[in-house]
Biotite code that builds the C-alpha atoms (Angstrom):
import biotite.structure as struc

atoms = struc.array([
    struc.Atom([13.230, 11.515, 94.857], chain_id="A", res_id=1, res_name="UNK", atom_name="CA", element="C"),
    struc.Atom([10.426, 10.506, 92.767], chain_id="A", res_id=2, res_name="UNK", atom_name="CA", element="C"),
    struc.Atom([7.813, 13.454, 93.973], chain_id="A", res_id=3, res_name="UNK", atom_name="CA", element="C"),
    struc.Atom([11.304, 15.781, 93.671], chain_id="A", res_id=4, res_name="UNK", atom_name="CA", element="C"),
    struc.Atom([11.582, 14.920, 89.939], chain_id="A", res_id=5, res_name="UNK", atom_name="CA", element="C"),
    struc.Atom([7.874, 15.015, 89.312], chain_id="A", res_id=6, res_name="UNK", atom_name="CA", element="C"),
    struc.Atom([7.669, 18.680, 90.869], chain_id="A", res_id=7, res_name="UNK", atom_name="CA", element="C"),
    struc.Atom([10.596, 19.631, 89.047], chain_id="A", res_id=8, res_name="UNK", atom_name="CA", element="C"),
    struc.Atom([9.377, 18.392, 85.760], chain_id="A", res_id=9, res_name="UNK", atom_name="CA", element="C"),
    struc.Atom([6.160, 20.386, 86.213], chain_id="A", res_id=10, res_name="UNK", atom_name="CA", element="C"),
    struc.Atom([7.825, 23.849, 86.917], chain_id="A", res_id=11, res_name="UNK", atom_name="CA", element="C"),
    struc.Atom([9.489, 23.126, 83.549], chain_id="A", res_id=12, res_name="UNK", atom_name="CA", element="C"),
    struc.Atom([7.002, 22.803, 81.885], chain_id="A", res_id=13, res_name="UNK", atom_name="CA", element="C"),
    struc.Atom([5.256, 25.495, 83.740], chain_id="A", res_id=14, res_name="UNK", atom_name="CA", element="C"),
    struc.Atom([8.988, 27.815, 82.648], chain_id="A", res_id=15, res_name="UNK", atom_name="CA", element="C"),
    struc.Atom([8.153, 26.458, 78.713], chain_id="A", res_id=16, res_name="UNK", atom_name="CA", element="C"),
    struc.Atom([4.699, 27.957, 78.837], chain_id="A", res_id=17, res_name="UNK", atom_name="CA", element="C"),
    struc.Atom([6.117, 31.482, 79.551], chain_id="A", res_id=18, res_name="UNK", atom_name="CA", element="C"),
    struc.Atom([8.740, 31.422, 77.168], chain_id="A", res_id=19, res_name="UNK", atom_name="CA", element="C"),
    struc.Atom([5.923, 31.517, 74.896], chain_id="A", res_id=20, res_name="UNK", atom_name="CA", element="C"),
    struc.Atom([4.672, 34.493, 75.969], chain_id="A", res_id=21, res_name="UNK", atom_name="CA", element="C"),
    struc.Atom([7.405, 36.342, 76.204], chain_id="A", res_id=22, res_name="UNK", atom_name="CA", element="C"),
    struc.Atom([8.728, 38.615, 73.664], chain_id="A", res_id=23, res_name="UNK", atom_name="CA", element="C"),
    struc.Atom([11.810, 38.278, 71.294], chain_id="A", res_id=24, res_name="UNK", atom_name="CA", element="C"),
    struc.Atom([14.174, 40.494, 73.280], chain_id="A", res_id=25, res_name="UNK", atom_name="CA", element="C"),
    struc.Atom([13.116, 38.915, 76.189], chain_id="A", res_id=26, res_name="UNK", atom_name="CA", element="C"),
    struc.Atom([13.990, 35.526, 74.598], chain_id="A", res_id=27, res_name="UNK", atom_name="CA", element="C"),
    struc.Atom([17.158, 36.680, 73.264], chain_id="A", res_id=28, res_name="UNK", atom_name="CA", element="C"),
    struc.Atom([18.105, 38.003, 76.800], chain_id="A", res_id=29, res_name="UNK", atom_name="CA", element="C"),
    struc.Atom([17.565, 34.938, 78.435], chain_id="A", res_id=30, res_name="UNK", atom_name="CA", element="C"),
    struc.Atom([19.205, 32.755, 75.364], chain_id="A", res_id=31, res_name="UNK", atom_name="CA", element="C"),
    struc.Atom([22.460, 34.918, 75.669], chain_id="A", res_id=32, res_name="UNK", atom_name="CA", element="C"),
    struc.Atom([22.521, 33.595, 80.117], chain_id="A", res_id=33, res_name="UNK", atom_name="CA", element="C"),
    struc.Atom([22.210, 29.870, 79.020], chain_id="A", res_id=34, res_name="UNK", atom_name="CA", element="C"),
    struc.Atom([24.505, 30.168, 75.994], chain_id="A", res_id=35, res_name="UNK", atom_name="CA", element="C"),
    struc.Atom([26.335, 32.868, 76.830], chain_id="A", res_id=36, res_name="UNK", atom_name="CA", element="C"),
    struc.Atom([26.386, 33.712, 73.689], chain_id="A", res_id=37, res_name="UNK", atom_name="CA", element="C"),
    struc.Atom([24.331, 36.269, 71.558], chain_id="A", res_id=38, res_name="UNK", atom_name="CA", element="C"),
    struc.Atom([21.519, 34.568, 69.520], chain_id="A", res_id=39, res_name="UNK", atom_name="CA", element="C"),
    struc.Atom([21.978, 35.517, 65.341], chain_id="A", res_id=40, res_name="UNK", atom_name="CA", element="C"),
    struc.Atom([18.170, 35.066, 65.137], chain_id="A", res_id=41, res_name="UNK", atom_name="CA", element="C"),
    struc.Atom([15.036, 36.972, 65.945], chain_id="A", res_id=42, res_name="UNK", atom_name="CA", element="C"),
    struc.Atom([12.910, 34.000, 65.317], chain_id="A", res_id=43, res_name="UNK", atom_name="CA", element="C"),
    struc.Atom([10.252, 33.874, 67.877], chain_id="A", res_id=44, res_name="UNK", atom_name="CA", element="C"),
    struc.Atom([9.394, 30.175, 67.555], chain_id="A", res_id=45, res_name="UNK", atom_name="CA", element="C"),
    struc.Atom([13.575, 29.185, 67.313], chain_id="A", res_id=46, res_name="UNK", atom_name="CA", element="C"),
    struc.Atom([14.276, 31.175, 70.210], chain_id="A", res_id=47, res_name="UNK", atom_name="CA", element="C"),
    struc.Atom([11.653, 29.514, 72.217], chain_id="A", res_id=48, res_name="UNK", atom_name="CA", element="C"),
    struc.Atom([12.648, 26.035, 71.317], chain_id="A", res_id=49, res_name="UNK", atom_name="CA", element="C"),
    struc.Atom([16.033, 26.711, 71.969], chain_id="A", res_id=50, res_name="UNK", atom_name="CA", element="C"),
    struc.Atom([15.780, 28.011, 75.594], chain_id="A", res_id=51, res_name="UNK", atom_name="CA", element="C"),
    struc.Atom([13.870, 25.158, 76.613], chain_id="A", res_id=52, res_name="UNK", atom_name="CA", element="C"),
    struc.Atom([15.710, 22.573, 75.341], chain_id="A", res_id=53, res_name="UNK", atom_name="CA", element="C"),
    struc.Atom([18.893, 24.190, 77.335], chain_id="A", res_id=54, res_name="UNK", atom_name="CA", element="C"),
    struc.Atom([16.637, 24.845, 80.673], chain_id="A", res_id=55, res_name="UNK", atom_name="CA", element="C"),
    struc.Atom([15.399, 20.909, 79.893], chain_id="A", res_id=56, res_name="UNK", atom_name="CA", element="C"),
    struc.Atom([19.494, 20.043, 79.263], chain_id="A", res_id=57, res_name="UNK", atom_name="CA", element="C"),
    struc.Atom([20.258, 21.944, 82.632], chain_id="A", res_id=58, res_name="UNK", atom_name="CA", element="C"),
    struc.Atom([17.312, 20.373, 84.425], chain_id="A", res_id=59, res_name="UNK", atom_name="CA", element="C"),
    struc.Atom([17.497, 16.650, 83.519], chain_id="A", res_id=60, res_name="UNK", atom_name="CA", element="C"),
    struc.Atom([20.934, 16.434, 82.161], chain_id="A", res_id=61, res_name="UNK", atom_name="CA", element="C"),
    struc.Atom([22.719, 16.879, 79.082], chain_id="A", res_id=62, res_name="UNK", atom_name="CA", element="C"),
    struc.Atom([24.485, 14.113, 77.051], chain_id="A", res_id=63, res_name="UNK", atom_name="CA", element="C"),
    struc.Atom([27.508, 12.166, 78.292], chain_id="A", res_id=64, res_name="UNK", atom_name="CA", element="C"),
    struc.Atom([30.978, 13.604, 77.308], chain_id="A", res_id=65, res_name="UNK", atom_name="CA", element="C"),
    struc.Atom([31.028, 9.417, 75.230], chain_id="A", res_id=66, res_name="UNK", atom_name="CA", element="C"),
    struc.Atom([27.974, 10.658, 73.415], chain_id="A", res_id=67, res_name="UNK", atom_name="CA", element="C"),
    struc.Atom([28.573, 13.776, 72.331], chain_id="A", res_id=68, res_name="UNK", atom_name="CA", element="C"),
    struc.Atom([32.029, 11.818, 71.294], chain_id="A", res_id=69, res_name="UNK", atom_name="CA", element="C"),
    struc.Atom([30.213, 9.316, 69.297], chain_id="A", res_id=70, res_name="UNK", atom_name="CA", element="C"),
    struc.Atom([27.866, 12.150, 67.662], chain_id="A", res_id=71, res_name="UNK", atom_name="CA", element="C"),
    struc.Atom([31.154, 14.011, 66.646], chain_id="A", res_id=72, res_name="UNK", atom_name="CA", element="C"),
    struc.Atom([32.804, 11.100, 64.833], chain_id="A", res_id=73, res_name="UNK", atom_name="CA", element="C"),
    struc.Atom([29.508, 10.115, 63.763], chain_id="A", res_id=74, res_name="UNK", atom_name="CA", element="C"),
    struc.Atom([29.325, 13.639, 62.051], chain_id="A", res_id=75, res_name="UNK", atom_name="CA", element="C"),
    struc.Atom([33.123, 13.749, 60.740], chain_id="A", res_id=76, res_name="UNK", atom_name="CA", element="C"),
    struc.Atom([32.468, 10.509, 58.912], chain_id="A", res_id=77, res_name="UNK", atom_name="CA", element="C"),
    struc.Atom([29.280, 10.843, 57.356], chain_id="A", res_id=78, res_name="UNK", atom_name="CA", element="C"),
    struc.Atom([28.937, 11.520, 53.567], chain_id="A", res_id=79, res_name="UNK", atom_name="CA", element="C"),
    struc.Atom([27.195, 15.025, 53.586], chain_id="A", res_id=80, res_name="UNK", atom_name="CA", element="C"),
    struc.Atom([25.007, 15.648, 50.155], chain_id="A", res_id=81, res_name="UNK", atom_name="CA", element="C"),
    struc.Atom([25.486, 19.152, 48.801], chain_id="A", res_id=82, res_name="UNK", atom_name="CA", element="C"),
    struc.Atom([22.611, 19.002, 45.891], chain_id="A", res_id=83, res_name="UNK", atom_name="CA", element="C"),
    struc.Atom([20.118, 16.189, 45.217], chain_id="A", res_id=84, res_name="UNK", atom_name="CA", element="C"),
    struc.Atom([20.883, 12.978, 43.217], chain_id="A", res_id=85, res_name="UNK", atom_name="CA", element="C"),
    struc.Atom([20.290, 13.644, 39.631], chain_id="A", res_id=86, res_name="UNK", atom_name="CA", element="C"),
    struc.Atom([18.190, 11.006, 38.128], chain_id="A", res_id=87, res_name="UNK", atom_name="CA", element="C"),
    struc.Atom([19.448, 8.677, 35.978], chain_id="A", res_id=88, res_name="UNK", atom_name="CA", element="C"),
    struc.Atom([17.629, 8.343, 32.731], chain_id="A", res_id=89, res_name="UNK", atom_name="CA", element="C"),
    struc.Atom([15.937, 4.581, 31.857], chain_id="A", res_id=90, res_name="UNK", atom_name="CA", element="C"),
    struc.Atom([18.822, 2.641, 30.411], chain_id="A", res_id=91, res_name="UNK", atom_name="CA", element="C"),
    struc.Atom([16.308, 0.961, 27.814], chain_id="A", res_id=92, res_name="UNK", atom_name="CA", element="C"),
    struc.Atom([16.673, 3.967, 25.855], chain_id="A", res_id=93, res_name="UNK", atom_name="CA", element="C"),
    struc.Atom([19.102, 5.989, 27.065], chain_id="A", res_id=94, res_name="UNK", atom_name="CA", element="C"),
    struc.Atom([16.840, 8.932, 27.128], chain_id="A", res_id=95, res_name="UNK", atom_name="CA", element="C"),
    struc.Atom([14.442, 10.991, 29.219], chain_id="A", res_id=96, res_name="UNK", atom_name="CA", element="C"),
    struc.Atom([10.952, 9.955, 28.256], chain_id="A", res_id=97, res_name="UNK", atom_name="CA", element="C"),
    struc.Atom([9.818, 13.623, 28.033], chain_id="A", res_id=98, res_name="UNK", atom_name="CA", element="C"),
    struc.Atom([6.995, 14.773, 29.705], chain_id="A", res_id=99, res_name="UNK", atom_name="CA", element="C"),
    struc.Atom([3.010, 14.698, 27.997], chain_id="A", res_id=100, res_name="UNK", atom_name="CA", element="C"),
    struc.Atom([-0.197, 17.062, 29.346], chain_id="A", res_id=101, res_name="UNK", atom_name="CA", element="C"),
    struc.Atom([-2.617, 14.100, 29.781], chain_id="A", res_id=102, res_name="UNK", atom_name="CA", element="C"),
    struc.Atom([-5.618, 17.110, 28.167], chain_id="A", res_id=103, res_name="UNK", atom_name="CA", element="C"),
    struc.Atom([-3.443, 16.716, 25.289], chain_id="A", res_id=104, res_name="UNK", atom_name="CA", element="C"),
    struc.Atom([-5.359, 15.210, 22.469], chain_id="A", res_id=105, res_name="UNK", atom_name="CA", element="C"),
    struc.Atom([-3.211, 12.085, 20.874], chain_id="A", res_id=106, res_name="UNK", atom_name="CA", element="C"),
    struc.Atom([-0.517, 12.513, 18.183], chain_id="A", res_id=107, res_name="UNK", atom_name="CA", element="C"),
    struc.Atom([-2.361, 12.548, 14.447], chain_id="A", res_id=108, res_name="UNK", atom_name="CA", element="C"),
    struc.Atom([-5.269, 14.824, 16.132], chain_id="A", res_id=109, res_name="UNK", atom_name="CA", element="C"),
    struc.Atom([-5.891, 17.793, 13.646], chain_id="A", res_id=110, res_name="UNK", atom_name="CA", element="C"),
    struc.Atom([-7.466, 21.098, 15.706], chain_id="A", res_id=111, res_name="UNK", atom_name="CA", element="C"),
    struc.Atom([-9.259, 23.721, 13.998], chain_id="A", res_id=112, res_name="UNK", atom_name="CA", element="C"),
    struc.Atom([-10.728, 27.135, 15.194], chain_id="A", res_id=113, res_name="UNK", atom_name="CA", element="C"),
    struc.Atom([-12.061, 29.699, 13.613], chain_id="A", res_id=114, res_name="UNK", atom_name="CA", element="C"),
    struc.Atom([-10.162, 33.302, 13.986], chain_id="A", res_id=115, res_name="UNK", atom_name="CA", element="C"),
    struc.Atom([-11.129, 36.235, 12.481], chain_id="A", res_id=116, res_name="UNK", atom_name="CA", element="C"),
    struc.Atom([-12.930, 34.849, 9.614], chain_id="A", res_id=117, res_name="UNK", atom_name="CA", element="C"),
    struc.Atom([-10.192, 32.447, 8.861], chain_id="A", res_id=118, res_name="UNK", atom_name="CA", element="C"),
    struc.Atom([-10.183, 28.452, 9.545], chain_id="A", res_id=119, res_name="UNK", atom_name="CA", element="C"),
    struc.Atom([-7.421, 27.429, 11.352], chain_id="A", res_id=120, res_name="UNK", atom_name="CA", element="C"),
    struc.Atom([-5.736, 24.205, 11.831], chain_id="A", res_id=121, res_name="UNK", atom_name="CA", element="C"),
    struc.Atom([-3.052, 22.987, 13.591], chain_id="A", res_id=122, res_name="UNK", atom_name="CA", element="C"),
    struc.Atom([-1.976, 19.356, 13.774], chain_id="A", res_id=123, res_name="UNK", atom_name="CA", element="C"),
    struc.Atom([-0.927, 17.521, 17.314], chain_id="A", res_id=124, res_name="UNK", atom_name="CA", element="C"),
    struc.Atom([2.608, 15.886, 16.579], chain_id="A", res_id=125, res_name="UNK", atom_name="CA", element="C"),
    struc.Atom([4.232, 13.554, 18.903], chain_id="A", res_id=126, res_name="UNK", atom_name="CA", element="C"),
    struc.Atom([6.757, 16.021, 19.881], chain_id="A", res_id=127, res_name="UNK", atom_name="CA", element="C"),
    struc.Atom([4.457, 19.968, 19.189], chain_id="A", res_id=128, res_name="UNK", atom_name="CA", element="C"),
    struc.Atom([2.227, 21.218, 16.929], chain_id="A", res_id=129, res_name="UNK", atom_name="CA", element="C"),
    struc.Atom([2.659, 21.735, 13.714], chain_id="A", res_id=130, res_name="UNK", atom_name="CA", element="C"),
    struc.Atom([0.819, 24.761, 11.834], chain_id="A", res_id=131, res_name="UNK", atom_name="CA", element="C"),
    struc.Atom([1.928, 26.086, 9.039], chain_id="A", res_id=132, res_name="UNK", atom_name="CA", element="C"),
    struc.Atom([4.795, 24.059, 8.207], chain_id="A", res_id=133, res_name="UNK", atom_name="CA", element="C"),
    struc.Atom([6.276, 25.421, 11.399], chain_id="A", res_id=134, res_name="UNK", atom_name="CA", element="C"),
    struc.Atom([6.611, 23.383, 14.579], chain_id="A", res_id=135, res_name="UNK", atom_name="CA", element="C"),
    struc.Atom([5.996, 24.585, 17.902], chain_id="A", res_id=136, res_name="UNK", atom_name="CA", element="C"),
    struc.Atom([6.548, 23.217, 21.336], chain_id="A", res_id=137, res_name="UNK", atom_name="CA", element="C"),
    struc.Atom([3.073, 24.474, 23.252], chain_id="A", res_id=138, res_name="UNK", atom_name="CA", element="C"),
    struc.Atom([-0.165, 25.138, 22.078], chain_id="A", res_id=139, res_name="UNK", atom_name="CA", element="C"),
    struc.Atom([0.119, 28.720, 23.758], chain_id="A", res_id=140, res_name="UNK", atom_name="CA", element="C"),
    struc.Atom([2.816, 29.360, 20.903], chain_id="A", res_id=141, res_name="UNK", atom_name="CA", element="C"),
    struc.Atom([0.697, 28.578, 18.210], chain_id="A", res_id=142, res_name="UNK", atom_name="CA", element="C"),
    struc.Atom([-1.873, 30.571, 19.565], chain_id="A", res_id=143, res_name="UNK", atom_name="CA", element="C"),
    struc.Atom([0.254, 33.717, 20.294], chain_id="A", res_id=144, res_name="UNK", atom_name="CA", element="C"),
    struc.Atom([2.039, 33.431, 16.775], chain_id="A", res_id=145, res_name="UNK", atom_name="CA", element="C"),
    struc.Atom([-2.280, 33.350, 15.061], chain_id="A", res_id=146, res_name="UNK", atom_name="CA", element="C"),
    struc.Atom([-3.226, 36.379, 17.353], chain_id="A", res_id=147, res_name="UNK", atom_name="CA", element="C"),
    struc.Atom([0.011, 38.441, 18.210], chain_id="A", res_id=148, res_name="UNK", atom_name="CA", element="C"),
    struc.Atom([-1.438, 37.951, 21.929], chain_id="A", res_id=149, res_name="UNK", atom_name="CA", element="C"),
    struc.Atom([-0.550, 36.271, 24.842], chain_id="A", res_id=150, res_name="UNK", atom_name="CA", element="C"),
    struc.Atom([-2.908, 33.052, 24.906], chain_id="A", res_id=151, res_name="UNK", atom_name="CA", element="C"),
    struc.Atom([-3.523, 29.792, 26.976], chain_id="A", res_id=152, res_name="UNK", atom_name="CA", element="C"),
    struc.Atom([-3.191, 27.473, 24.577], chain_id="A", res_id=153, res_name="UNK", atom_name="CA", element="C"),
    struc.Atom([-6.221, 25.230, 25.776], chain_id="A", res_id=154, res_name="UNK", atom_name="CA", element="C"),
    struc.Atom([-8.479, 28.178, 25.564], chain_id="A", res_id=155, res_name="UNK", atom_name="CA", element="C"),
    struc.Atom([-7.883, 29.251, 22.675], chain_id="A", res_id=156, res_name="UNK", atom_name="CA", element="C"),
    struc.Atom([-8.476, 26.331, 20.507], chain_id="A", res_id=157, res_name="UNK", atom_name="CA", element="C"),
    struc.Atom([-11.638, 25.543, 23.128], chain_id="A", res_id=158, res_name="UNK", atom_name="CA", element="C"),
    struc.Atom([-10.275, 23.058, 25.069], chain_id="A", res_id=159, res_name="UNK", atom_name="CA", element="C"),
    struc.Atom([-10.830, 22.406, 29.146], chain_id="A", res_id=160, res_name="UNK", atom_name="CA", element="C"),
    struc.Atom([-8.189, 23.208, 31.140], chain_id="A", res_id=161, res_name="UNK", atom_name="CA", element="C"),
    struc.Atom([-9.371, 19.781, 33.261], chain_id="A", res_id=162, res_name="UNK", atom_name="CA", element="C"),
    struc.Atom([-11.009, 17.325, 30.980], chain_id="A", res_id=163, res_name="UNK", atom_name="CA", element="C"),
    struc.Atom([-9.245, 14.130, 29.584], chain_id="A", res_id=164, res_name="UNK", atom_name="CA", element="C"),
    struc.Atom([-8.073, 14.695, 25.647], chain_id="A", res_id=165, res_name="UNK", atom_name="CA", element="C"),
    struc.Atom([-10.432, 11.753, 24.869], chain_id="A", res_id=166, res_name="UNK", atom_name="CA", element="C"),
    struc.Atom([-13.704, 13.234, 26.169], chain_id="A", res_id=167, res_name="UNK", atom_name="CA", element="C"),
    struc.Atom([-13.318, 15.958, 23.382], chain_id="A", res_id=168, res_name="UNK", atom_name="CA", element="C"),
    struc.Atom([-15.257, 15.113, 20.397], chain_id="A", res_id=169, res_name="UNK", atom_name="CA", element="C"),
    struc.Atom([-14.904, 17.811, 18.339], chain_id="A", res_id=170, res_name="UNK", atom_name="CA", element="C"),
    struc.Atom([-11.406, 16.564, 16.620], chain_id="A", res_id=171, res_name="UNK", atom_name="CA", element="C"),
    struc.Atom([-10.354, 15.050, 14.106], chain_id="A", res_id=172, res_name="UNK", atom_name="CA", element="C"),
    struc.Atom([-8.138, 11.776, 14.101], chain_id="A", res_id=173, res_name="UNK", atom_name="CA", element="C"),
    struc.Atom([-6.161, 11.278, 10.701], chain_id="A", res_id=174, res_name="UNK", atom_name="CA", element="C"),
])
């Protein structure tokens, strides 16, 4: 009996290999034969896996009725989430801490740049950038206001995109 099982498993592996070589149309026909229903999928890998699973279930035996009932009970009792849980703000401050790009100079730094014959100064704040008594959310917004076109703020002010802010030496602390 053990030799017969071994021979059947070898035969199944051969069947699985031949499945990979079949076209989607051939796999859909095989799916219909095994499941008695049309497949809604045209994805070859999905069809190969489903047909292989069904062939294996037929050859080695499917789940027992008791196991099926238990799985159905567990599925019905499960508390399913349709959306990911929302993260809770930290209890200490009550407000979520805003992300600060590590490439930015520390608050209090003044960036200077010559542009079209004018010397521009931008003050780095904790929550934004001040240019001409107006606060902007990003360096790119400041660069857009100054130049009138879309710019990467780091490039406009001569900042390296991959250097940490502490490595830059031409900025002044107030």
